[in-house]
C-alpha positions as CSV (number, residue, x, y, z in Angstrom):
1,M,0.0,0.0,0.0
2,E,2.8,2.4,0.9
3,G,4.6,1.5,-2.2
4,K,1.6,2.4,-4.4
5,M,1.1,5.6,-2.5
6,R,4.7,6.6,-3.1
7,Q,4.4,5.7,-6.7
8,H,1.3,7.9,-7.0
9,L,3.1,10.8,-5.3
10,L,6.1,10.4,-7.6
11,Q,3.7,10.4,-10.6
12,M,2.1,13.6,-9.5
13,L,5.4,15.3,-9.1
14,I,6.8,14.1,-12.4
15,E,3.6,15.1,-14.3
16,N,3.7,18.6,-12.9
17,G,7.3,19.2,-14.0
18,D,8.6,22.6,-12.7
19,T,5.3,23.5,-11.1
20,F,4.9,23.1,-7.4
21,V,2.2,20.7,-6.1
22,S,0.6,21.8,-2.9
23,G,0.6,19.6,0.2
24,Q,-3.2,20.0,0.3
25,Q,-3.6,18.7,-3.3
26,I,-1.4,15.7,-2.5
27,S,-3.2,15.1,0.7
28,D,-6.6,15.2,-1.0
29,E,-5.5,12.9,-3.9
30,L,-3.7,10.3,-1.8
31,N,-6.1,10.6,1.1
32,C,-3.2,10.8,3.6
33,S,-1.9,13.2,6.2
34,R,0.8,15.9,5.7
35,T,3.0,13.8,8.0
36,A,2.6,10.8,5.7
37,I,3.5,13.0,2.7
38,W,6.7,14.2,4.4
39,K,7.6,10.6,5.2
40,H,7.2,9.6,1.5
41,I,9.2,12.7,0.4
42,T,12.0,11.7,2.8
43,E,12.1,8.1,1.3
44,L,12.1,9.5,-2.2
45,R,15.1,11.7,-1.3
46,K,16.9,8.7,0.0
47,E,16.4,7.0,-3.4
48,G,18.2,9.9,-5.1
49,Y,15.4,12.3,-6.0
50,V,16.1,16.0,-5.4
51,I,12.8,17.4,-4.2
52,E,12.3,21.1,-3.3
53,A,9.8,21.9,-0.5
54,V,8.6,25.5,-0.2
55,Q,6.2,26.6,2.5
56,R,2.8,27.6,1.0
57,K,3.8,26.4,-2.4
58,G,4.4,22.7,-1.9
59,Y,6.8,20.3,-3.6
60,R,8.4,19.8,-6.9
61,I,11.1,17.5,-8.4
62,V,14.4,19.3,-9.2
63,S,16.1,16.2,-10.5
64,S,15.6,12.4,-10.5
65,P,18.0,9.5,-10.8
66,D,18.3,7.6,-14.0
67,R,16.6,4.4,-12.8
68,V,14.4,1.8,-14.4
69,T,12.5,0.6,-11.4
70,E,8.8,-0.1,-11.4
71,H,8.0,3.2,-9.7
72,E,10.1,5.2,-12.2
73,I,8.5,3.6,-15.3
74,S,4.9,3.5,-13.9
75,A,5.0,7.2,-13.0
76,R,5.6,8.0,-16.6
77,L,3.4,5.4,-18.3
78,K,0.2,6.3,-20.1
79,S,-0.5,2.9,-21.7
80,D,-3.7,0.9,-20.9
81,V,-2.3,-2.6,-20.8
82,L,1.4,-2.8,-21.6
83,G,3.6,-2.3,-18.5
84,K,0.8,-2.5,-16.0
85,N,2.7,-5.4,-14.4
86,I,6.4,-4.7,-14.1
87,V,9.1,-7.0,-12.7
88,Y,12.3,-5.1,-12.0
89,E,15.6,-6.8,-11.2
90,E,18.9,-5.0,-10.5
91,S,21.0,-7.7,-12.2
92,V,19.9,-10.8,-14.2
93,K,21.4,-13.2,-16.7
94,S,18.7,-12.6,-19.2
95,T,15.3,-10.8,-19.0
96,Q,14.1,-13.2,-21.8
97,E,14.6,-16.2,-19.5
98,I,12.6,-14.5,-16.7
99,A,9.8,-13.4,-19.1
100,Q,9.6,-17.0,-20.5
101,K,9.2,-18.4,-17.0
102,L,6.6,-15.7,-16.0
103,S,4.7,-16.4,-19.2
104,Y,4.5,-20.1,-18.4
105,E,3.1,-19.1,-15.0
106,Q,0.3,-17.3,-16.9
107,K,1.3,-13.7,-16.0
108,P,-0.9,-11.3,-18.0
109,E,-0.3,-9.8,-21.4
110,G,1.7,-6.7,-21.1
111,T,4.0,-8.0,-18.3
112,L,7.4,-6.3,-18.5
113,V,10.6,-7.6,-17.2
114,V,13.4,-4.9,-17.0
115,A,16.9,-5.0,-15.5
116,D,19.6,-2.5,-14.7
117,E,22.2,-5.0,-15.8
118,Q,22.1,-8.1,-17.9
119,T,25.1,-10.5,-17.6
120,G,24.1,-13.1,-20.2
121,G,22.3,-11.0,-22.9
122,R,22.0,-12.5,-26.3
123,G,20.8,-11.6,-29.8
124,R,20.0,-13.6,-32.9
125,L,21.7,-16.9,-33.3
126,G,22.8,-16.8,-29.7
127,R,25.3,-14.0,-30.2
128,P,26.3,-12.2,-27.0
129,W,25.0,-8.7,-26.3
130,Q,26.9,-6.3,-24.0
131,S,24.6,-4.9,-21.3
132,P,26.7,-2.8,-18.9
133,K,25.0,-1.7,-15.7
134,G,23.0,1.5,-15.5
135,T,23.6,2.5,-19.2
136,G,20.9,0.8,-21.3
137,I,17.5,-0.7,-21.6
138,W,17.4,-4.4,-21.2
139,M,13.8,-5.5,-21.2
140,S,11.3,-8.2,-22.3
141,L,7.6,-7.8,-22.9
142,I,5.0,-10.6,-22.9
143,L,2.3,-10.4,-25.6
144,R,-0.5,-12.9,-26.1
145,P,-1.9,-12.3,-29.6
146,E,-4.5,-14.5,-31.1
147,I,-2.9,-14.8,-34.5
148,P,-1.7,-17.7,-36.7
149,L,1.8,-19.0,-36.0
150,Q,3.1,-17.9,-39.4
151,K,2.2,-14.3,-38.7
152,T,4.4,-14.0,-35.5
153,P,7.5,-12.6,-37.4
154,Q,5.4,-9.5,-38.0
155,L,5.6,-8.6,-34.3
156,T,9.4,-8.2,-34.5
157,L,8.8,-5.6,-37.3
158,L,6.1,-4.0,-35.2
159,A,8.4,-3.7,-32.3
160,A,11.2,-2.2,-34.4
161,V,8.9,0.5,-35.8
162,S,7.7,1.3,-32.3
163,V,11.2,1.6,-30.9
164,T,12.3,3.8,-33.8
165,K,9.4,6.1,-33.3
166,A,10.0,6.3,-29.5
167,I,13.7,7.1,-30.0
168,Y,12.8,10.1,-32.2
169,K,10.0,11.2,-29.8
170,V,12.3,11.2,-26.8
171,T,15.7,12.2,-28.3
172,G,15.1,13.6,-31.8
173,L,17.5,11.1,-33.3
174,H,16.6,9.5,-36.6
175,A,17.1,5.8,-36.6
176,E,16.8,3.2,-39.4
177,I,15.7,-0.4,-39.2
178,K,17.9,-3.2,-40.6
179,W,15.9,-6.3,-41.3
180,P,14.9,-8.2,-39.4
181,N,15.7,-7.0,-35.9
182,D,18.4,-4.3,-35.6
183,I,18.0,-0.6,-35.3
184,L,20.8,1.6,-36.6
185,I,21.8,5.2,-36.1
186,N,24.4,6.5,-38.6
187,G,24.9,3.0,-39.8
188,K,25.8,1.6,-36.3
189,K,23.8,-0.8,-34.3
190,T,21.9,0.8,-31.4
191,V,19.1,-1.6,-30.7
192,G,18.7,-5.4,-31.0
193,I,15.3,-7.1,-30.8
194,L,14.8,-10.8,-30.1
195,T,11.4,-12.4,-30.5
196,E,10.7,-15.8,-29.0
197,L,7.6,-17.9,-29.1
198,Q,5.6,-20.2,-26.8
199,A,3.3,-22.0,-29.1
200,E,1.8,-25.3,-30.3
201,S,1.3,-26.2,-33.9
202,D,-2.1,-24.6,-34.0
203,R,-1.9,-21.9,-31.3
204,V,0.3,-19.1,-30.1
205,H,0.4,-19.0,-26.3
206,A,2.8,-16.0,-26.0
207,V,5.3,-13.9,-27.9
208,I,8.2,-12.6,-25.8
209,I,9.8,-9.5,-27.3
210,G,13.2,-8.8,-25.9
211,I,14.7,-5.3,-26.5
212,G,18.3,-4.3,-25.8
213,L,19.0,-0.6,-26.3
214,N,22.3,1.2,-25.9
215,V,21.1,4.4,-24.2
216,N,23.9,6.1,-22.1
217,V,26.7,3.7,-23.1
218,T,30.0,5.5,-23.8
219,V,32.6,4.5,-26.4
220,E,34.8,3.2,-23.5
221,D,32.0,0.9,-22.4
222,F,32.2,-1.1,-25.7
223,N,34.8,-3.8,-26.3
224,E,37.4,-2.7,-28.8
225,D,36.0,-5.0,-31.5
226,V,32.4,-3.6,-31.1
227,R,33.2,0.1,-31.3
228,K,33.2,0.1,-35.1
229,I,29.8,-1.4,-35.5
230,A,27.9,-0.2,-32.3
231,T,26.8,3.1,-30.9
232,S,24.4,4.6,-28.3
233,L,21.9,7.4,-28.0
234,K,24.4,9.3,-25.8
235,I,27.3,8.9,-28.3
236,E,25.0,10.1,-31.2
237,S,23.2,12.9,-29.5
238,G,25.8,14.1,-26.9
239,N,23.2,14.0,-24.2
240,E,22.1,11.5,-21.6
241,T,18.5,10.2,-21.8
242,K,16.4,9.2,-18.9
243,R,15.8,5.5,-19.5
244,A,12.4,5.4,-17.8
245,D,11.2,8.1,-20.2
246,L,12.2,6.0,-23.2
247,I,10.8,2.7,-21.8
248,A,7.4,4.4,-21.2
249,A,7.5,5.9,-24.8
250,I,8.4,2.5,-26.3
251,L,5.5,0.7,-24.5
252,E,3.1,3.4,-25.5
253,E,4.2,3.2,-29.2
254,I,4.0,-0.6,-29.2
255,E,0.5,-0.5,-27.6
256,V,-0.8,1.9,-30.3
257,L,0.5,-0.2,-33.2
258,Y,-0.3,-3.5,-31.5
259,R,-4.0,-2.4,-31.2
260,E,-3.9,-1.3,-34.8
261,Y,-2.4,-4.6,-35.8
262,L,-5.0,-6.8,-34.0
263,N,-7.9,-4.7,-35.4
264,K,-6.8,-4.0,-38.9
265,G,-3.8,-6.2,-39.7
266,F,-0.2,-5.6,-40.8
267,G,-0.8,-3.0,-43.5
268,L,0.1,0.2,-41.6
269,I,3.0,-1.4,-39.9
270,K,4.4,-2.7,-43.2
271,L,4.3,0.9,-44.7
272,L,5.9,2.4,-41.6
273,W,8.6,-0.3,-41.5
274,E,9.5,0.2,-45.2
275,G,9.7,4.0,-44.5
276,Y,12.2,3.4,-41.7
277,A,14.1,0.6,-43.5
278,H,17.9,0.9,-43.9
279,S,18.2,-1.4,-46.9
280,I,15.1,-1.1,-49.1
281,G,16.1,-0.2,-52.6
282,R,19.7,-0.7,-51.9
283,R,22.1,-3.5,-53.0
284,I,22.7,-6.0,-50.2
285,K,24.5,-9.3,-49.6
286,V,22.5,-11.9,-47.8
287,R,23.9,-14.9,-45.9
288,T,21.5,-17.7,-45.0
289,A,22.2,-21.1,-43.4
290,S,22.4,-22.6,-46.9
291,Q,23.4,-19.9,-49.4
292,Q,24.8,-16.5,-50.1
293,L,22.9,-14.1,-52.4
294,E,23.4,-10.6,-53.7
295,G,20.9,-8.2,-55.2
296,V,18.5,-5.4,-54.4
297,A,16.2,-5.4,-51.4
298,K,12.7,-4.8,-52.9
299,G,10.7,-4.6,-49.7
300,I,8.8,-7.0,-47.4
301,T,5.8,-9.2,-47.9
302,D,2.6,-9.0,-45.9
303,E,4.1,-11.7,-43.7
304,G,7.2,-9.7,-43.0
305,I,9.5,-11.8,-45.3
306,L,12.3,-9.8,-47.1
307,L,12.2,-9.8,-50.9
308,L,15.6,-9.8,-52.7
309,E,15.9,-9.4,-56.5
310,D,19.1,-10.9,-57.8
311,D,21.0,-9.8,-61.0
312,N,19.0,-12.2,-63.1
313,G,15.7,-10.7,-62.1
314,K,14.7,-13.6,-59.8
315,V,13.0,-12.6,-56.6
316,H,14.0,-14.6,-53.5
317,S,12.0,-14.7,-50.2
318,I,14.4,-14.4,-47.3
319,Y,13.1,-15.8,-44.0
320,S,16.2,-15.6,-41.8
321,A,19.6,-14.2,-42.8
322,D,22.5,-11.9,-42.0
323,I,22.5,-8.8,-44.2
324,E,25.4,-6.6,-45.3
325,I,25.3,-3.5,-47.5
326,P,28.5,-3.5,-49.7
327,G,30.7,-0.5,-49.1
328,T,29.4,0.3,-45.7
């Protein structure tokens, strides 16, 4: 109960920005005494919040720590379903593993697992993903769409569009999507998306969308061999970003497009994805498990499959592959 009250107080202060919130207003909304308010303010200050208190004016937040706790995210969140159940861990091996377990335990759609540090993060094909403490967003979201199994790859593309839109909304940075699951800024990887299924042959039980996003990572945080291919929002913008602001924006963008997708299908997401795409219309090299191809990326199908036209005019459907743009 006290935790919920403190979260509500924090939300009031964050929503009012530089404007003071009177003690009477807080007391009325939280249905608590002035003494209780002061107790919660004291606890928030211990957590790193700088809160100004002025007699006959009230309280306002001067600065807040860059944290990704349930309180920080919930205080900023305006979604209806996504993120209403948040599981925060300071350090985990993988948020995907925790989300998989929670999904099997029938936790509701929209459950979010988020960590301040991830020690065993992974991307496509089991590749390691660096997740230094306190610098990025490492999170996994549980969705339970009633869709055919073959349509689930569309949700990776939906997530990529949502994250790209959220990055621009919060930072002003223009990002591009590299099929199927990377987001680039100035040609360097900033975000990786990993989508995993819990399904039977005729039914999707859950889709777990894992998102790893380099937010306040510095050049020095990257291993030497990664620096040429990876970047972060801080490196590209020169500014630090409050991770909770970005998480809330991502969830809100996903929810809008997810609702559109369930009601009207993949059409709008396909158009948006192609608008943000890094490689559409460009010459690419494709490496699949069985072959290497080169040609022009023509777009994606309604199922989210990449189309490549080779030099003989033959169009290939690419379901899973590594992509390289020659000369970059």
